[in-house]
N, C-alpha and C positions, 0 to 999 in steps of 0.2 A: 340216356342211349349211347351205346357204344359204336364207334367208328373203326372198321378193320383197315389200318394203315401201315405201310411199310414206315420203317424208323425214319428215313427221309421225308416221307410225307407227313408224319407226325411234328417232325421240326418247322417244315413249310407252313403247316396249318397253325403250328405255335406261334411263328412270326407274324402271321396275318392276323391272329387273335391278340396279339401283343401290341398292334398298332403300328405295324410295318407300312412304310411309305416306299421303299426301293429295295429290290435284292439285285445284286450285279456278281456276274459270274461267268466263268469259261467251263465248257462242259469237261467233266473228267470223273470217270468211274472211281470211286461208289459215290460221289457226290451228285451226279447229275440230275436225279429225279427231285431233288429239293427244288431247284428253280423250274423244272418242268411242271412240277404239281402247281406252283403259283401263276406260272403262264396260262395254265389251263383252267385254274379257278374262276368260277363265276364272279366272286368277290373282287378279284383283281382289277377288272374293269370298272364297275361299280365304285371302287375306291381310288382308283386312278394310280394304283402301284406300280411302279416303273420295274418292266422286267426282260428289258432287250438284253440278249447276250453281250458281254464284253469281248474286246478282242484277244485280250489276253488277262491273267490273273492280276497283274500290276494294276493296269488301267482299271479293273474292276474295282480293286480296294481303294484306288485313288478316287474313282468315282464316289464310291460309298462314303468315305472320308468326306467329300464335298456335299453331299446329302446331309450327312452328319452336322457339318458346319452350318448350315442353315437351320438346324435345330430339330430336324426331322429323323425318325428311326429308321436305319439301314442295316442291311445284312449283305455280307459278302461271302460267296460258297465257292470251295474248291476243292481238289484231291490234295494228298499231304505234298507231292512233289511241285504242286502250283504254288505253294507257300514259298518256296524256295524263289518263284518268279517274283513273288509280291512283298518278298522279305525287307526290301528296302523301305517302302512306306510302313511296312508293319513295325519295323524297329523305331521309325522315326515317330509315328503317331501315338506310340506310347510315351514319348516325350512331350508331344503337344499336347496330348490328351483330345477329349473327343468334345461335342457339344450335345447333339441329339444321340440316342443310345445307338451302338454300333457293335455288332457281333459278327464275328469272325469264325465262320463254319469251315472246318477243316476235316475230310473224310479220310483216314488212314487206311493202308492196304495190307495188313499183315498176311504173310504167305503170298504176297505179290501175284494176286489173281490178275490184274491187269496194270501191272506198274514195273517200274525198273529197280525198286528199292522196296524197303520196309520201314522207312525212317518214321521216327515217332514225333508228332507235332509238339507234344507236351514239352519238349526241349526249347523249342521256338517260344512257347508261353513263357517259360522261366528266363530264358535269354533276355526277352523283352520286359519282364517284370510287370506282366498283366494278369489277372485273374483266368483260371483255366477250368472250365466246367467239362466234367465226362459223365454223360448219362450212363445209367446202367440198363435201361430198357426204353421201349417206346413210349410209354406214358411219361416217364420220366423226361424223355427227350421233348415231348409236348411241353411238359410244366416248366421245364428249365428254361424255355425260350422267354417266359413271361419274366422270371427271375433276372436272366440274363441282360434284357434290356434296361430294366429298373436298375440292376446294380451297376451296369456301365453308365448310366446317367448320374447314379448317385457319386460314384468315384471318379466321373469323368474321364473315364479309361476304356479304351477297346477291351471286349471279352472275347477270349478264344474259346470256342466250343469245339471240342474233340471227339468225334464219332469215329467207328471202325466199320469194315465191309459188312460183318456178320449183323450189326445193329441197322445198317443203312438198309440193307436189303431182305430184312425178315418183317413179318407181319404181327400185329397184335391190337387187340380192340382198345380204343382211346376214347376217355370221357373229354369233351370240350368243356373251355371255361367260356364266360362271358366276353365278348369282344371288346378291346380298348379302343377308343377313337384315337386317329391319328394324331400326332404332335401338329401344332401350329408353327408357322415359321417363326422362328425367332434366332436372330444372329447373335454370335457371342458378344458379351459386353467389351471383351478384351481380346483383339485380335493378334496382338503382340505373340501370344504363345503358340499360335499357328505360323508365324515368321522365324524359322528356326536359323538365324544367324546366330553365332556364338554367343553373344551376349544374352539373348532370350533363351536359347537352349541350355546354358548352364543354370538358369533359374528354374526352367521347367524340370530338368533333371534331378535337381536337388527335390522338389517336390515329388518326383515319382519316387525317389529312395525313402521319403518320408512315409509313403502311403504302403510300404512294405509291412510294416508292423500292423497297419488297419486290416490289410488283406489277410494276414495270419489270424487276427482276432475274429474277423467274419468267418473264416474257415473253421475255426474251433466250435462257432455256434450253429454253423449251418446246417439246415435239416437235411441236406444232401450227404452230410459226412455224420454216419451213425456208429456208434460204440455200443457193443452189447458184451458184457463180461458174463462169462458163466462159472458155476462153482469149479467145473474141472480145469486145471490150470495147466494141463500138460500142452496144449497146442494153441497159439492164437493166430488169427488169419488176419491180414490186411488185403483186401479186394478192391480193386480199381475199375471204375466203369463196368462194362460189360462182364468183366471177370466176376464181379460178385454174383451174376447169374448163374455162371457155372458151378461157382462155391455151392450156391442155395440148390440147385439141381442135385447135388450131391449129399447133402446134410440137411436137408429142410426139415427130416423127421428127428434129427439127432442134434439140434440146436443146443441142446444142454451141454453137450460134450465140448462146444468150440466157442471161444471168444471171438467175436469178429469186429473188425473196423472196416466199415464200407466208406471208400473216399470218391467221391464225384465232385468235388471242389477243391481247388489249389489254391494257393501254396498249402503245404502240408500242414494238418492241425496238431502240432507239436505235442502239447499237452495229452490230446488222446491218445497218440501214439507211446508216450511216456507210459500212461495208465496201462495199457495193453503189454507194453514191454515188462513191466515190472509184475505185472499179474501171471503171465504165461512163461513156462519154462523153454519154448520155443516159439518163433514166429516165421511162418509162412507168408510171403508176399506173392501175390498173384495179380498179374498186371498184363495186360494185352500190350504189345510193342516191346521197348527196350527196358532194361531193369532201371529205371529212372529212381523209383522209389526205393528199391533195394539198395540202390549204390549210396543215397543218401543216409538210408538207416546204417550202413554200414560205416558211415563217417560219424554219425552220431554215436552208436554203440561199436566200437572196434576192438572191444576187449576180448571177445570171444567168437563162437561160431553158431549163436543163437538164431541169426538171421538166415532164413533159408528161401531159396527162389532160384531165379535162372543163373544168377552167378555161381551157386553152389552144385548145379547141375540137377537140383530136385525138380526143375520145370524145364523145358526145351528152350536154348536161347534164341532159336530161330523159329519162324512159322506161326501159324494162327493157334491160337487156345481154342480147347473144346472140353465139353464136361468129364470126358475120359481122361484127358492129360490131367486136370485138376484133381480128379479122383484118385489117379495112381499118386499124385505127388502128395495125397493126404493119407495114403495107405489104405484106401477104400478100394474093395475088389470090385473090378470092371471087368466084363466080357470082353475078351481080346478080339481086337478087329478082324473081321474076316479077311482073309487074302484074297486078291483078284486072280481068278482063273486064268490060266496060261492063254486058254482060247481067246480070251478078251485082250485084243490089242490096243494100245493107246491111239487116240485120234488127235494129233496136234491141229490147231486151228488153221485155217486155210481161208484164202479169199474166195469171195462168193462166185458162182458161176457166173461167167459173162464179164467179171470186172475188167474194167479198163486197165488198172495196175497190171494185171497179168500180161495183157497184149504190151504194155510198155516195158515191162521185164523181159519179155521174149526178144524185143527189139534190142535191148542192153546186151542179153545174153549171146545173141549172135555175133556181137562185136567182141566178147570177151576174149576169143582165142587171138586177137589182133592187139589189144589193149592191155591185157593182164587180168587175174582173176581176184584181184584185192584192192581194186582202185573203185569201189562204189561205196559212197557214204551215205547212210541211211537217216531217217528222221522218225518222228513219232506220228504213227496214225496206222491205218489199215495196211498200208502198203508195207509197214514194217515186218510183215509176214513173208515178204520178198527175202528174207534171210533165212527161211526155212525150205527144206525141200518140198517140191521137186524143183523150184526156181532156183535157190541158192545165190541170188544176185546181189543183195545187199551185205556189205562187211562190217558195217558200223551200226550201232544204235545206242545213243547216250541220253539226249536230252532234246526238248523242243528247240529247233533251230540250228543244232549242231552239225547238221550234215554241209551246210555251206561253208561255214567257218573250219570245220576240221578239213574238208576238201582243199580248202585254201592253205592251211597250215601245211599239208602234205605236198603241195604244189610249191610252196615256198621251200620246202626242203628237197625239192627237185624231182617230185612224182610226177610223171606224165602221164595225161589222159584221166585225170581226177573227174569224177562224175559225182555231183550232189544229187539225192533224190528227195524233195520234200513235197508235202500235200499243199493246197491251196491255204487251208485254215492254219495249219502250221505255219506257212510262210509269213502270213500277215500277223500271226500270234509273235514269232521271234526270229523270222528269217530274214526280214527287210533290213535289218542293221547290218547282219553279216554280209549281205549282198552288196551294201554300201561300202564295206572293207574291201571287198572283190573289185568293185568298180574303181575304187580309189587307186588301187595298184594293178588294174587290167590284168588281174590274177589269170592264169592260164588254166581254167577249171570250165566245165559244163555243167549248169546248174539246170534240172529238170524239175519243173514244178507240175506235179501230177494234180490236175485239177478237176475234182468230181463234183463241184458245186456244192459241197455238204461238208459239215463236221461228220464224217461218216461213222468212225469208229465207236462215238458214244451214242449214237441213235439217229444220225443225219439231221443234227440241228443245222440252221441255215449258216453259212459262211459269210463273213465281212467281206470276202474276197471276190464274190461273186461279181462278174463284170468289170472288175477293176485292175486285174492282174497285169494286164499290158501296160495301162498307163502309169501303173505304181512302178513297173520297172524301167519304163523309158522315164520317170520322174527321177527315179534313183540314179539314173545315169547310165543304164546299158545301152550300147550302140544300137541304132536301129537294124544295121545290117546282121545283128547278131542276136537278134531277138525274134525267134521262130515259134511257129505253132505247129503241133501234129494232132492228129485224131486216132488214138489208139485202137485201131480196129485191124481184125486179120488182114482184110483186103488191102489196108495200106502198109502191110507188113515192110515190104521192100523199099517202097519210098521213105518210111520213117527210118529203116537202117541206114539208108544214104544221107539221109538228114543229119542223123547221129553222128555218123562217120565224118560227114563233112565238118561239122562243128567241132568235133574233137582234134581236127587236124589244125584247127585256128590257135595260134598260141597268145591267146587273149580270153577274156570272159565272154562266154556265151550263154544265152538262156533260152530254153526250150519250155513252151508252155504245152503240155500235153492235155488236151481238152476232151472230156467224156463225162457227162452226168453218173454220179452213183447208180448203179443198177437198182438198189433199194428204193429209189424216189419213184412216187407215183407219176402218173402221166400228167396229173393236174399240176403238179410239184415242178416238174420239167418244163410246162409251158409257162409258169409263173417265173421261172429262172430265165427263159428265153424273152420274155416281156420285159425282165429287169435288165437283162444285157442291152436288149435294144434300146432301153430309154437312157442308158448310160452312155452308149456309143456316140 
C-alpha cells in the first residue's frame, strides 16, 4: 500500500520507522513540515519521541548530540541558513563523533523562495568531512533515512541529509518498511572523545582524516550512486539528487543514447566518475545549487573543456533547476515558456489584514519625518514585509538577530534615533546576546520587540518567548524605566507615537515590547496563550 506524502513527510516517516527517539528543530521553510509531521503522528506519543521546537538551530543540534551521546537515535532539522547558526557544533561533532545515530537534515532553497540566499549545504558537509546524502525523489528520501541512521552508527559520524525545496514540497506515493525499535540507552564506553580539549581533539581529528578513504569506498559501492554506460559515447551525464529526476523526465525513452551517473551519496565516487569520463566525449554536470561537483571535476580533469555545466554557461548559475532547463542543456527541444500577459500584474507578499505589525509600522512611519528615513533595522520574520510598499519602514534585513546589533553598530558610528525591530521568536533565537551588548554599553538605540506570540512566518508554531519577554529583558539588564509595553491597535496610535517619541529622545538603551497575538491564531490558541502568560506572571 502506497502512502501519498510530501518529501518532508517521507523523511519524517522514514526517521520514525528507523527507530528515532528525538527530533530537534527550529521552524524554517522549506524544512518545517518534517518536524510538524512527527509532532502530529500517532506513533510519536506511543513511542515517546521528543518533538518540542528548540529556541534556535544551534541549541537543536546540541540537544540532538546529547541524545546521541546516550546511544539513542536523533535527528536535527533546519533550513540552509539555519546551518550557519548551528555550524559551530556541526563542525566540532564531526571531530568528536557520535554514539547513537545522528542525522542532520538541511533543506536548501534554490531561487530563494523564502530565504536570503541560495547557499548549498553540501559545502558544509565537505568542510566537516562527514557523509552527505542527497535523495533524488520522495521514495528515496524515505528509504535513505534507514540507511542514514545505520551508516551514522557504523562510522560513528553525523550524516548530513541535503534536500531542496522542490523535493520537500512535492508529493509522491511511498512504500513503508517495517519499523525498527528504538535503541536502548547505552552511554559511550570512552567519553574523552566528547571532551574536545586540544589533546583529545587532535586524536579525534586524526581518526576523522583516516575515515575519508572509507567514505569514498562506501560511496563507490553505494546503491544510491548508479553508473549506466550506453553504447553511444557522445555525452555522459552526472546528475545529483533531484537533478536526476529532471534528467530522466527528458530522456526516459532515450536512455540508450546517454551514459548517466546518478549521485546521491558523497564524497564523490571517483572510480565511477573516471569510467564515465573515459567513456564519453563530453560530460554534463547537472546539480541543484552551487557547481560543487563541476568544480571538483575541473580540478580532476583540467586539460580540456570536456566538462560542461554551470561554470561553462550550459546551465544557469543561479536559480532553481527544472526539466525545461535541463532539456535545453541536453539540446532536447522544449516548448518555450509562455510569457506572462501584461494584464497580469505582480503581487508582492503583504502582511495579513489586521496584523499588529502593520499598526506598529504605522507608528514608526509617523515619526520618520522627525528621525530620518534610513534608521530602522529589521530582522527575519513576517514583519520583514515592512521593507516593501506601501509601508517602506524597514531599511535592513540580513540574518536572525541582526537588527539589534546593526542598530548598535550604527549608533556607535554616530547615527541618532536608531530603531531595531525584531519579532518575539527571533529575539529568543538570536537577539538576546545582541541586547546584552547594547545593555553593556547603554547604547542609544530603541529596540522594539514585536510580540505576536507565535513563530508566525512558518505556520504559527508556538514561540518559546510567550510570557517571558519582560522578565528576559530585565534579566539581561534593561533599565525598568526604559522597558515599555504598547498594544499596536489603531485606537492606540497617538499614544504609541508619543511613547516611541519619548524613548527615542532618551540617549541610552530602551526596549518597547509591542504585544498583540497573530491574527492567524485561533480563539482557543489565544486563550491558551493568555493562560500561559498568567501562569508565568
